[in-house]
C-alpha positions as semicolon CSV with decimal commas, in nm:
position;residue;x (nm);y (nm);z (nm)
1;M;-2,499;3,476;1,369
2;R;-2,412;3,169;1,577
3;Y;-2,076;3,002;1,501
4;L;-2,221;2,678;1,361
5;D;-2,467;2,872;1,145
6;Y;-2,177;3,081;1,019
7;M;-1,972;2,772;0,932
8;I;-2,263;2,620;0,741
9;Y;-2,308;2,948;0,554
10;V;-1,941;2,956;0,456
11;C;-1,951;2,595;0,336
12;L;-2,256;2,659;0,123
13;L;-2,088;2,966;-0,018
14;V;-1,778;2,787;-0,142
15;G;-1,966;2,473;-0,243
16;S;-1,791;2,143;-0,300
17;L;-1,447;2,282;-0,225
18;C;-1,532;2,322;0,141
19;V;-1,500;2,042;0,396
20;S;-1,792;2,078;0,636
21;W;-1,742;2,147;1,006
22;V;-1,919;1,821;1,091
23;D;-1,700;1,615;0,855
24;L;-1,390;1,774;1,000
25;A;-1,498;1,672;1,350
26;I;-1,556;1,313;1,231
27;D;-1,214;1,297;1,065
28;T;-1,041;1,425;1,376
29;S;-1,222;1,183;1,606
30;Y;-1,120;0,878;1,403
31;E;-0,763;1,000;1,382
32;K;-0,748;1,055;1,758
33;E;-0,891;0,711;1,826
34;A;-0,629;0,554;1,601
35;E;-0,358;0,747;1,785
36;Q;-0,485;0,620;2,119
37;I;-0,493;0,259;2,001
38;L;-0,155;0,270;1,828
39;G;0,039;0,525;2,035
40;K;0,243;0,288;2,252
41;Q;0,301;0,054;1,959
42;I;0,424;0,343;1,742
43;L;0,679;0,457;1,999
44;R;0,795;0,099;2,057
45;R;0,843;0,043;1,684
46;A;1,022;0,377;1,652
47;A;1,262;0,282;1,934
48;W;1,343;-0,033;1,737
49;A;1,382;0,164;1,413
50;M;1,623;0,407;1,578
51;Q;1,860;0,116;1,638
52;Q;1,856;-0,005;1,277
53;Q;2,122;0,074;1,020
54;P;2,044;0,095;0,647
55;V;2,038;-0,232;0,453
56;T;1,957;-0,195;0,084
57;I;1,934;-0,440;-0,204
58;T;2,308;-0,407;-0,263
59;A;2,375;-0,608;0,055
60;E;2,282;-0,943;-0,102
61;Q;2,272;-1,081;-0,456
62;S;2,135;-1,388;-0,632
63;S;2,317;-1,584;-0,900
64;R;1,982;-1,627;-1,075
65;S;1,939;-1,252;-1,126
66;S;2,007;-1,109;-1,472
67;G;2,051;-0,764;-1,321
68;G;2,335;-0,592;-1,145
69;K;2,417;-0,491;-0,791
70;H;2,169;-0,204;-0,785
71;D;1,878;-0,391;-0,946
72;F;1,593;-0,523;-0,735
73;F;1,541;-0,897;-0,789
74;S;1,266;-1,132;-0,678
75;E;1,117;-1,460;-0,800
76;G;0,762;-1,569;-0,872
77;D;0,615;-1,703;-0,549
78;Y;0,424;-1,995;-0,692
79;W;0,692;-2,138;-0,924
80;W;0,881;-2,455;-0,838
81;P;1,142;-2,692;-0,986
82;N;0,989;-2,949;-1,218
83;P;1,025;-3,298;-1,059
84;A;1,041;-3,446;-1,410
85;D;1,316;-3,203;-1,513
86;P;1,491;-3,061;-1,202
87;N;1,731;-2,846;-1,404
88;G;1,468;-2,723;-1,649
89;P;1,221;-2,434;-1,637
90;Y;1,015;-2,396;-1,321
91;I;0,648;-2,500;-1,317
92;Q;0,356;-2,331;-1,142
93;R;0,174;-2,442;-0,826
94;D;-0,076;-2,160;-0,777
95;G;-0,111;-2,043;-0,419
96;M;0,182;-2,253;-0,294
97;T;0,486;-2,040;-0,208
98;N;0,828;-2,186;-0,293
99;P;1,041;-2,138;0,022
100;D;1,366;-2,163;-0,176
101;N;1,300;-1,855;-0,389
102;F;1,524;-1,550;-0,351
103;V;1,345;-1,305;-0,119
104;A;1,631;-1,101;0,029
105;H;1,553;-0,786;-0,172
106;R;1,184;-0,807;-0,091
107;K;1,263;-0,846;0,279
108;A;1,504;-0,552;0,267
109;M;1,238;-0,333;0,107
110;I;0,976;-0,437;0,362
111;R;1,222;-0,363;0,643
112;F;1,294;-0,022;0,486
113;S;0,921;0,048;0,476
114;Q;0,878;-0,062;0,837
115;I;1,162;0,161;0,954
116;V;1,055;0,475;0,769
117;G;0,688;0,414;0,852
118;A;0,768;0,376;1,222
119;L;0,989;0,685;1,233
120;A;0,740;0,899;1,038
121;S;0,460;0,782;1,268
122;A;0,658;0,872;1,578
123;Y;0,744;1,212;1,434
124;R;0,377;1,262;1,351
125;L;0,290;1,198;1,717
126;T;0,577;1,378;1,891
127;N;0,732;1,632;1,650
128;D;1,071;1,507;1,769
129;E;1,312;1,555;1,481
130;K;1,546;1,280;1,599
131;Y;1,314;1,042;1,414
132;V;1,349;1,242;1,094
133;M;1,729;1,256;1,120
134;H;1,749;0,877;1,148
135;A;1,500;0,823;0,865
136;L;1,716;1,039;0,639
137;K;2,005;0,792;0,676
138;H;1,788;0,515;0,533
139;L;1,635;0,732;0,261
140;E;1,977;0,845;0,146
141;A;2,108;0,488;0,138
142;W;1,821;0,369;-0,083
143;F;1,780;0,666;-0,313
144;V;2,100;0,875;-0,320
145;N;2,422;0,700;-0,216
146;P;2,588;0,573;-0,536
147;E;2,721;0,264;-0,357
148;T;2,393;0,147;-0,204
149;R;2,104;0,305;-0,398
150;M;1,844;0,105;-0,587
151;N;1,789;0,165;-0,956
152;P;1,440;0,315;-1,012
153;N;1,292;0,022;-1,203
154;L;1,175;-0,335;-1,153
155;L;1,319;-0,503;-1,460
156;Y;1,408;-0,819;-1,268
157;A;1,120;-0,866;-1,028
158;Q;0,921;-1,191;-1,007
159;A;1,155;-1,373;-1,243
160;I;1,094;-1,741;-1,321
161;K;1,394;-1,968;-1,369
162;G;1,417;-2,086;-1,727
163;R;1,125;-1,868;-1,839
164;F;1,152;-1,496;-1,760
165;T;1,426;-1,269;-1,626
166;G;1,154;-1,040;-1,493
167;R;0,782;-0,975;-1,529
168;G;0,538;-0,691;-1,499
169;I;0,358;-0,855;-1,210
170;G;0,673;-0,800;-1,006
171;I;0,571;-0,435;-0,976
172;I;0,343;-0,536;-0,692
173;D;0,658;-0,580;-0,480
174;T;0,698;-0,202;-0,451
175;I;0,370;-0,144;-0,269
176;H;0,606;-0,132;0,029
177;L;0,758;0,191;-0,102
178;M;0,423;0,365;-0,052
179;E;0,478;0,419;0,319
180;V;0,827;0,543;0,239
181;A;0,679;0,803;0,002
182;Q;0,410;0,897;0,254
183;G;0,669;0,910;0,530
184;I;0,865;1,164;0,327
185;L;0,551;1,376;0,292
186;V;0,493;1,364;0,668
187;M;0,854;1,453;0,756
188;K;0,951;1,691;0,475
189;D;0,876;2,012;0,666
190;A;1,104;1,926;0,958
191;A;1,394;2,168;1,000
192;V;1,649;1,888;0,953
193;F;1,493;1,781;0,622
194;S;1,676;1,991;0,362
195;N;1,517;2,095;0,033
196;G;1,814;1,944;-0,147
197;R;1,750;1,601;-0,005
198;L;1,378;1,630;-0,074
199;K;1,452;1,705;-0,440
200;Q;1,676;1,399;-0,463
201;F;1,412;1,170;-0,315
202;K;1,145;1,315;-0,541
203;A;1,375;1,269;-0,840
204;W;1,403;0,897;-0,763
205;F;1,028;0,855;-0,740
206;S;0,974;1,063;-1,054
207;A;1,212;0,833;-1,241
208;Y;1,034;0,526;-1,107
209;L;0,696;0,671;-1,206
210;A;0,824;0,730;-1,559
211;W;0,932;0,366;-1,576
212;L;0,599;0,243;-1,435
213;I;0,407;0,435;-1,699
214;N;0,625;0,385;-2,006
215;H;0,792;0,045;-1,979
216;P;0,603;-0,257;-2,122
217;Y;0,613;-0,422;-1,777
218;G;0,441;-0,121;-1,628
219;K;0,182;-0,109;-1,904
220;D;0,112;-0,480;-1,860
221;E;0,058;-0,436;-1,488
222;M;-0,162;-0,134;-1,540
223;R;-0,391;-0,345;-1,760
224;A;-0,410;-0,636;-1,514
225;E;-0,773;-0,713;-1,433
226;N;-0,726;-0,815;-1,070
227;N;-0,543;-0,693;-0,759
228;H;-0,231;-0,626;-0,966
229;G;-0,408;-0,356;-1,165
230;T;-0,543;-0,209;-0,842
231;C;-0,198;-0,206;-0,684
232;W;-0,039;-0,044;-0,989
233;T;-0,288;0,242;-0,968
234;M;-0,256;0,270;-0,590
235;Q;0,123;0,295;-0,616
236;V;0,116;0,548;-0,898
237;A;-0,126;0,763;-0,699
238;S;0,094;0,746;-0,389
239;F;0,415;0,835;-0,570
240;A;0,243;1,102;-0,782
241;K;0,118;1,264;-0,463
242;L;0,474;1,284;-0,332
243;V;0,616;1,442;-0,646
244;G;0,313;1,667;-0,703
245;D;0,203;1,521;-1,038
246;E;-0,164;1,626;-1,052
247;Q;-0,208;1,493;-1,405
248;L;-0,115;1,142;-1,290
249;L;-0,345;1,172;-0,988
250;D;-0,630;1,265;-1,222
251;F;-0,545;0,960;-1,432
252;C;-0,561;0,734;-1,126
253;R;-0,897;0,874;-1,022
254;E;-1,039;0,815;-1,368
255;R;-0,895;0,467;-1,384
256;Y;-1,058;0,377;-1,054
257;K;-1,398;0,495;-1,182
258;T;-1,380;0,367;-1,538
259;V;-1,166;0,051;-1,516
260;L;-1,095;-0,086;-1,169
261;L;-1,432;-0,064;-1,000
262;P;-1,655;-0,153;-1,296
263;N;-1,435;-0,438;-1,421
264;Q;-1,350;-0,598;-1,087
265;M;-1,653;-0,560;-0,860
266;A;-1,968;-0,771;-0,891
267;H;-2,313;-0,637;-0,809
268;D;-2,294;-0,779;-0,456
269;G;-1,965;-0,598;-0,383
270;S;-1,738;-0,903;-0,420
271;F;-1,432;-0,936;-0,643
272;P;-1,500;-1,245;-0,860
273;R;-1,144;-1,269;-0,995
274;E;-1,006;-1,285;-0,642
275;L;-1,269;-1,540;-0,535
276;K;-1,151;-1,773;-0,810
277;R;-0,799;-1,789;-0,671
278;T;-0,663;-2,055;-0,437
279;K;-0,650;-1,790;-0,163
280;P;-0,989;-1,625;-0,214
281;Y;-1,018;-1,480;0,136
282;G;-0,670;-1,330;0,152
283;Y;-0,688;-1,194;-0,202
284;S;-1,031;-1,039;-0,141
285;L;-0,897;-0,862;0,168
286;F;-0,587;-0,749;-0,019
287;N;-0,777;-0,605;-0,316
288;L;-1,024;-0,428;-0,088
289;D;-0,740;-0,276;0,114
290;A;-0,578;-0,153;-0,208
291;M;-0,897;0,002;-0,343
292;V;-0,971;0,169;-0,010
293;M;-0,621;0,313;0,006
294;L;-0,653;0,441;-0,350
295;C;-0,966;0,626;-0,236
296;Q;-0,781;0,760;0,067
297;I;-0,479;0,875;-0,135
298;A;-0,645;1,018;-0,444
299;S;-0,977;1,164;-0,329
300;I;-1,018;1,540;-0,341
301;P;-1,325;1,752;-0,260
302;T;-1,409;1,793;-0,628
303;D;-1,356;1,424;-0,711
304;N;-1,429;1,216;-0,403
305;L;-1,380;0,848;-0,482
306;W;-1,542;0,750;-0,154
307;D;-1,873;0,886;-0,282
308;F;-1,847;0,752;-0,637
309;Q;-2,120;0,500;-0,716
310;F;-2,269;0,331;-1,023
311;A;-2,643;0,325;-1,083
312;D;-2,649;-0,042;-0,975
313;G;-2,497;0,046;-0,638
314;R;-2,140;-0,067;-0,693
315;S;-1,905;0,149;-0,490
316;I;-1,622;0,117;-0,242
317;K;-1,882;0,117;0,037
318;K;-2,053;-0,177;-0,137
319;G;-1,722;-0,363;-0,134
320;M;-1,675;-0,289;0,236
321;T;-2,030;-0,394;0,315
322;F;-1,981;-0,725;0,133
323;M;-1,655;-0,814;0,305
324;F;-1,713;-0,680;0,656
325;P;-1,928;-0,967;0,789
326;Y;-1,653;-1,212;0,693
327;I;-1,390;-0,998;0,862
328;K;-1,596;-0,976;1,178
329;E;-1,681;-1,349;1,173
330;K;-1,451;-1,538;0,939
331;D;-1,629;-1,866;1,010
332;T;-1,923;-1,742;0,803
333;W;-1,707;-1,721;0,487
334;P;-1,913;-1,913;0,225
335;Y;-1,632;-1,974;-0,024
336;A;-1,330;-2,204;-0,026
337;K;-1,064;-2,160;0,240
338;D;-0,723;-2,032;0,137
339;V;-0,475;-2,311;0,063
340;M;-0,211;-2,133;0,272
341;Y;-0,219;-1,883;0,562
342;W;-0,594;-1,920;0,616
343;D;-0,550;-1,913;0,994
344;Y;-0,360;-1,582;0,996
345;W;-0,626;-1,357;0,842
346;P;-0,782;-1,116;0,910
347;V;-0,563;-0,864;1,089
348;A;-0,623;-0,494;1,144
349;Q;-0,697;-0,430;0,777
350;P;-0,653;-0,065;0,675
351;A;-0,982;-0,087;0,483
352;L;-1,166;-0,110;0,815
353;L;-1,011;0,203;0,962
354;F;-1,030;0,430;0,659
355;G;-1,365;0,293;0,550
356;A;-1,497;0,362;0,899
357;K;-1,368;0,718;0,882
358;A;-1,513;0,779;0,537
359;F;-1,861;0,648;0,618
360;D;-1,873;0,700;0,996
361;E;-1,917;0,328;1,055
362;K;-1,844;0,276;1,423
363;L;-1,876;-0,103;1,404
364;W;-1,601;-0,120;1,140
365;L;-1,377;0,085;1,367
366;A;-1,458;-0,132;1,668
367;T;-1,366;-0,443;1,470
368;W;-1,040;-0,284;1,354
369;K;-0,951;-0,207;1,715
370;K;-0,991;-0,571;1,818
371;L;-0,780;-0,724;1,542
372;D;-0,404;-0,783;1,539
373;H;-0,209;-0,461;1,477
374;E;0,133;-0,629;1,481
375;P;0,119;-0,945;1,269
376;K;0,436;-1,150;1,273
377;V;0,378;-1,386;0,978
378;E;0,589;-1,269;0,682
379;E;0,324;-1,350;0,423
380;V;0,067;-1,141;0,609
381;I;0,308;-0,848;0,645
382;R;0,393;-0,870;0,274
383;N;0,025;-0,850;0,180
384;L;-0,061;-0,552;0,398
385;P;-0,018;-0,246;0,178
386;I;-0,045;-0,018;0,483
387;R;0,100;-0,095;0,826
388;N;0,136;0,258;0,967
389;P;-0,208;0,412;0,927
390;I;-0,140;0,717;1,141
391;I;0,064;0,880;0,861
392;W;-0,219;0,843;0,608
393;F;-0,484;1,064;0,767
394;R;-0,354;1,383;0,606
């Protein structure tokens, strides 16, 4: 029996649990192309990361925070002082970011994500454990060291002066811990990565997962009917994968199929709730990226979210097909322009790369290659759930 015939026979024998030889070749080719495009950038970022020392949320505090030294604090982006009552409660200006809000903790977390993502990516390419050793310093500072660690909750995120000390929608700030969790998965088998440290990091994420699921803020965010609900599920799936919680991963898969996709996607593949915002283009990209990454994180051979489709055609591929023409040629966007940051989108959206891999869409990959892989605008970086795609292929 010829080799290919034999492989087909084996796949048919084990059914849906087998990844076909052809699919495996496709996966590898997309991964290799991404490595070729990003290789020099990855090593350059890793060289930068190797020079960085840990900076956690304990390094800077805000007098407006109701929490303590170890509590993450951020403020609602679109809330401003009231001109009619400067010392009173803030008022909302949707889509307009207040530059005077406290953002130090958010920036520290993004920096943490960038460092660990860069080091994990370099380790993934080179197998050089020096990257793992340096990443451990940062992981220990954030999750273990009693002087510098962050408490595993977001009780004080996206606060609004005079209104709320914290809100459930602040949970979206921790999408930047996803590449930290994935980085741990990529590096955990290195000889310098002890089982004791791995248990401590998993314990932190397990505690945070328990808070996300049980606290009223977490429940509110889970029920959000826009990108916030998507990002809650994406995060839970990512952290559950790290700690090995299969029950939670099953929950995320079901939520994608029974809540997120049917309640957020229109028949044409658009996200109407995002289109109604003052930044419809950026929010549409963001929600699509989040849904695509949920598919990438949570799909298994027996429950492949990439292939899930309603009778009317709604699916993640439908969402990609709707948005792709406007990524390729933004000038054709038929809706309102974003009130801020319109000129800085799109960049190398992760939806393009992983969608291309899932559906073997070469044009999506070609477009991803041409776009900016190193955005410098803080708002763009903050709204990219994935910036180190090489660690997400496996």
